[in-house]
C-alpha positions as CSV (number, residue, x, y, z in Angstrom):
1,X,5.0,12.4,18.4
2,X,5.7,8.7,18.9
3,X,7.8,6.4,16.7
4,X,4.7,4.9,14.6
5,X,3.3,8.2,13.7
6,X,6.7,9.6,12.7
7,X,7.4,6.9,10.5
8,X,4.0,7.1,8.8
9,X,4.3,10.6,8.0
10,X,7.9,10.3,7.1
11,X,7.1,7.8,4.6
12,X,4.2,9.6,3.1
13,X,6.6,12.4,2.4
14,X,9.3,10.2,0.8
15,X,6.4,9.0,-1.6
16,X,5.0,12.3,-2.4
17,X,8.8,13.2,-3.4
18,X,9.2,10.0,-5.4
19,X,6.2,10.7,-7.4
20,X,7.2,14.4,-7.9
21,X,10.6,13.4,-8.7
22,X,9.4,10.6,-11.4
23,X,6.9,13.2,-13.2
24,X,9.9,15.9,-13.5
25,X,11.8,13.2,-14.8
26,X,9.4,12.5,-17.4
27,X,9.9,16.3,-18.5
28,X,13.6,15.6,-19.6
29,X,14.2,14.4,-23.0
30,X,14.8,10.6,-23.2
31,X,18.6,10.5,-23.4
32,X,18.9,12.5,-20.2
33,X,16.5,10.4,-18.2
34,X,18.4,7.6,-18.8
35,X,21.5,8.9,-17.4
36,X,23.2,7.0,-14.6
37,X,23.1,9.9,-12.3
38,X,19.2,10.4,-12.6
39,X,18.7,6.6,-12.6
40,X,20.7,6.6,-9.4
41,X,18.9,9.6,-7.5
42,X,15.8,7.6,-8.5
43,X,16.8,4.5,-7.1
44,X,17.9,6.2,-3.6
45,X,14.3,7.9,-3.3
46,X,12.7,4.4,-3.5
47,X,15.3,2.6,-1.4
48,X,14.5,5.0,1.4
49,X,11.0,4.5,1.1
50,X,11.2,1.0,1.4
51,X,13.6,1.4,4.0
52,X,10.8,3.1,6.2
53,X,8.2,0.6,5.0
54,X,10.3,-2.3,6.4
55,X,10.4,-0.4,9.6
56,X,7.0,0.4,10.1
57,X,6.2,-3.3,9.5
58,X,8.5,-4.2,12.2
59,X,6.5,-1.8,14.7
60,X,3.4,-3.4,13.6
61,X,4.4,-6.6,14.6
62,X,4.4,-5.3,18.2
63,X,0.8,-4.1,17.9
64,X,-1.9,-6.7,18.9
65,X,-4.6,-4.5,17.1
66,X,-2.6,-5.2,14.0
67,X,-1.3,-8.7,14.3
68,X,-5.0,-10.2,15.6
69,X,-7.3,-8.0,13.7
70,X,-6.2,-5.2,11.2
71,X,-3.7,-7.7,9.3
72,X,-6.8,-10.1,8.4
73,X,-9.0,-7.4,7.1
74,X,-8.5,-7.6,3.2
75,X,-7.8,-4.4,1.6
76,X,-5.8,-2.8,5.0
77,X,-2.4,-3.0,4.1
78,X,0.5,-2.3,6.7
79,X,0.5,1.4,5.8
80,X,-3.0,2.0,6.0
81,X,-3.2,0.0,9.5
82,X,-0.4,2.0,10.7
83,X,-2.1,4.9,10.0
84,X,-5.0,3.9,12.0
85,X,-3.3,2.8,14.9
86,X,-0.9,5.7,15.1
87,X,-3.7,8.5,14.9
88,X,-6.6,6.5,16.8
89,X,-4.8,4.1,19.1
90,X,-1.9,5.7,20.3
91,X,-1.8,8.7,22.7
92,X,-1.6,12.1,21.0
93,X,0.7,15.0,21.8
94,X,-0.3,18.0,19.8
95,X,0.7,21.6,19.4
96,X,-2.0,24.5,19.4
97,X,-0.8,27.7,17.8
98,X,-2.3,31.0,17.9
99,X,-2.7,31.0,21.8
100,X,-2.9,34.8,22.9
101,X,-3.7,34.4,26.5
102,X,-4.6,32.0,29.4
103,X,-7.9,32.8,30.9
104,X,-8.4,29.8,33.3
105,X,-7.2,26.4,33.8
106,X,-7.1,24.7,30.3
107,X,-9.1,27.6,28.7
108,X,-7.5,30.0,26.7
109,X,-7.8,32.5,23.8
110,X,-6.7,31.9,20.3
111,X,-6.5,34.1,17.2
112,X,-7.8,31.9,14.2
113,X,-8.2,33.4,10.8
114,X,-8.3,36.7,12.2
115,X,-11.0,36.1,14.5
116,X,-10.4,35.7,18.7
117,X,-12.1,32.8,19.9
118,X,-12.2,30.8,23.2
119,X,-11.1,27.5,23.4
120,X,-11.3,24.9,26.5
121,X,-9.7,21.6,26.3
122,X,-11.3,18.4,27.6
123,X,-10.8,17.3,31.2
124,X,-8.7,14.5,30.1
125,X,-6.0,16.8,28.2
126,X,-2.6,17.7,30.1
127,X,-0.9,20.7,29.0
128,X,2.8,19.8,29.1
129,X,4.2,23.2,27.9
130,X,3.2,26.9,27.7
131,X,4.8,29.1,25.4
132,X,2.7,32.2,25.1
133,X,5.5,34.7,24.6
134,X,7.2,32.9,21.7
135,X,6.7,33.7,18.1
136,X,4.1,31.8,17.3
137,X,2.7,31.3,20.6
138,X,1.6,27.8,21.5
139,X,0.7,25.2,24.1
140,X,1.6,21.4,23.9
141,X,-0.8,19.0,25.0
142,X,-1.1,15.3,25.9
143,X,-4.1,13.3,25.3
144,X,-5.2,9.5,25.7
145,X,-5.9,7.6,22.5
146,X,-8.9,8.6,20.6
147,X,-10.3,4.9,21.2
148,X,-9.8,5.5,24.6
149,X,-12.0,8.6,24.9
150,X,-14.4,7.9,22.2
151,X,-17.1,6.4,24.7
152,X,-19.3,5.1,22.0
153,X,-18.8,4.7,18.3
154,X,-20.6,7.7,17.4
155,X,-17.6,10.0,18.7
156,X,-15.2,8.1,16.7
157,X,-17.5,8.4,13.5
158,X,-17.8,12.3,14.3
159,X,-14.2,12.5,15.1
160,X,-13.4,10.8,11.4
161,X,-15.8,12.9,9.7
162,X,-18.1,10.1,8.5
163,X,-21.0,11.0,10.9
164,X,-24.3,12.4,9.1
165,X,-23.8,15.9,8.5
166,X,-20.1,16.0,8.6
167,X,-19.2,18.9,6.8
168,X,-17.2,21.9,6.8
169,X,-18.7,25.2,7.5
170,X,-17.6,28.5,6.1
171,X,-15.9,30.5,8.9
172,X,-16.1,27.9,11.5
173,X,-13.3,25.1,12.9
174,X,-14.3,21.6,12.1
175,X,-15.6,19.2,14.3
176,X,-13.5,16.7,12.9
177,X,-10.1,15.5,12.1
178,X,-9.4,16.4,8.2
179,X,-6.9,13.8,8.0
180,X,-8.8,11.4,9.0
181,X,-11.7,12.1,6.9
182,X,-9.4,11.9,4.1
183,X,-8.0,8.6,5.3
184,X,-11.7,7.2,5.1
185,X,-12.0,7.8,1.5
186,X,-8.6,6.1,1.2
187,X,-9.9,3.0,3.1
188,X,-13.0,2.6,1.3
189,X,-11.0,2.9,-2.1
190,X,-8.4,0.0,-0.9
191,X,-11.4,-2.1,0.8
192,X,-13.5,-1.9,-2.9
193,X,-10.1,-2.7,-4.9
194,X,-9.5,-5.6,-2.5
195,X,-12.9,-7.2,-3.3
196,X,-13.1,-9.2,-0.2
197,X,-16.0,-9.1,2.6
198,X,-16.1,-5.4,3.1
199,X,-16.6,-4.9,-0.7
200,X,-19.2,-7.3,-0.8
201,X,-21.0,-5.6,2.2
202,X,-20.4,-2.3,0.3
203,X,-22.2,-3.8,-2.6
204,X,-25.0,-4.9,-0.5
205,X,-25.4,-1.5,1.2
206,X,-25.3,0.4,-2.0
207,X,-28.0,-1.6,-3.5
208,X,-30.3,-1.3,-0.5
209,X,-29.9,2.6,-0.2
210,X,-30.4,3.0,-4.1
211,X,-33.9,1.6,-3.3
212,X,-34.8,4.6,-0.9
213,X,-32.3,7.6,-1.6
214,X,-34.3,10.4,-2.4
215,X,-33.5,12.7,-5.6
216,X,-31.3,15.4,-4.0
217,X,-32.2,18.9,-4.4
218,X,-28.5,19.6,-5.8
219,X,-26.1,17.4,-7.6
220,X,-26.3,13.7,-8.9
221,X,-28.5,11.0,-7.1
222,X,-25.7,8.4,-8.2
223,X,-22.9,10.5,-6.4
224,X,-25.3,10.7,-3.3
225,X,-25.5,7.0,-3.1
226,X,-21.8,6.5,-3.6
227,X,-21.1,8.9,-0.7
228,X,-23.6,7.6,1.7
229,X,-22.3,4.0,0.9
230,X,-18.8,5.0,1.5
231,X,-19.9,6.8,5.1
232,X,-22.1,3.7,6.0
233,X,-19.0,1.3,5.4
234,X,-16.3,3.7,7.0
235,X,-18.7,3.7,10.2
236,X,-19.3,0.1,10.6
237,X,-15.6,-0.4,9.8
238,X,-14.6,2.1,12.6
239,X,-17.5,0.6,14.7
240,X,-15.7,-3.0,14.6
241,X,-12.3,-1.5,15.0
242,X,-13.3,0.4,18.5
243,X,-15.1,-2.7,19.6
244,X,-12.1,-4.9,19.1
245,X,-9.4,-2.1,20.5
246,X,-11.8,-1.5,23.7
247,X,-12.1,-5.1,24.4
248,X,-8.6,-5.7,24.3
249,X,-7.9,-3.0,26.7
250,X,-10.5,-3.9,28.9
251,X,-12.4,-0.9,28.4
252,X,-16.3,-0.8,28.3
253,X,-18.2,-0.8,25.3
254,X,-21.8,-0.3,24.1
255,X,-24.0,-1.3,21.3
256,X,-23.9,1.0,18.2
257,X,-26.7,3.6,17.8
258,X,-28.4,1.0,14.9
259,X,-28.7,-1.9,17.2
260,X,-30.7,0.2,20.0
261,X,-33.0,1.1,17.0
262,X,-33.6,-2.7,16.7
263,X,-31.4,-3.0,13.5
264,X,-29.3,-6.4,13.0
265,X,-25.8,-5.6,13.4
266,X,-23.0,-7.7,11.9
267,X,-20.3,-8.6,14.4
268,X,-16.7,-8.1,13.6
269,X,-14.7,-10.5,11.3
270,X,-11.3,-11.5,10.1
271,X,-10.7,-13.0,6.8
272,X,-8.1,-15.8,6.5
273,X,-7.2,-18.6,4.0
274,X,-10.3,-17.2,1.9
275,X,-12.8,-17.3,4.5
276,X,-14.5,-15.3,6.8
277,X,-14.5,-15.8,10.4
278,X,-17.0,-13.9,12.6
279,X,-15.6,-12.8,16.1
280,X,-17.6,-13.5,19.2
281,X,-16.6,-10.4,21.4
282,X,-19.0,-10.8,24.3
C-alpha cells in the first residue's frame, strides 16, 4: 500500500470514529457530555483527523494530475482527488485470500463463498508473494495503475461500476470494484452540491434523458432518470480524467465510444476564477 492510499484509508477510519463518538456523546446527559474529559477526547479525535488531512494535502501537491487538473474541478476536494489518484493513478498491491492451489503460472484455485473457482491473473500482474500454507492462504500481487491498463475509457467505466449493466449478480463475483462504485455516488453528489460546470452538464443530461426515458417495468421512472444521469456524468468525468492522465504519461488514447458513433464529445475542462476553460489535448 502506498503512502497516499494509506493516508486516505486512515482518514476515512478516523472520520467514521469521530462521527460514532459524537453520536455516542449525544446519548450522555448534557451535564456529563460537557465535562472536560469528554470534550478533550472529541478534540483529540478531530485533531488527528485534521493532521492526516494536512498530510494528504502535502502529498497531493506532488501529483501533477491534481495540481494541473483535479484541483480545478469544482466539487472535487482534496479527499476526493486523493481517493481517485490513489485507487486509479497509482500502482496497486493487493492480497487475494482463499487461494487453495496453484495450477499454472498466474492461475490458481480459490475458495469463494463455499465454492471452488479458478482465477487467472492478467498478463501485467506480478505475483510477489505466495503463502498457500498460511492461515488464511493468500497471494500478494502487484499491478500497474488502472489508468495504464485501461486501454480505453469503457474499461475504466466497467472497473468503476458505471458502465451499462454494471450490476451485482447473485452468487457471482462482481466485475467492478465496489469501493469505486460507491465513490462514484459520492463524486456525483459533490459535483451537484458544488453547482459548477459539472452540475450544469448534469442538469442538461437529465433534461435530455427524461425526454426519451421509457417507463421501467419495475420501479420509479424518476429514480431511473436520476441513476442514469449519475452514471452518464461519472462516465464523462472518468473519460476526461483518463484522457488527461494518459496524455501526461505519454500513453496512447482513443476516442470515447459515443464519439465513434458520431456524437459530439465535450473536451476536458478546468474551472478557474469563476470561468470554464476547455483544454486542447490533441
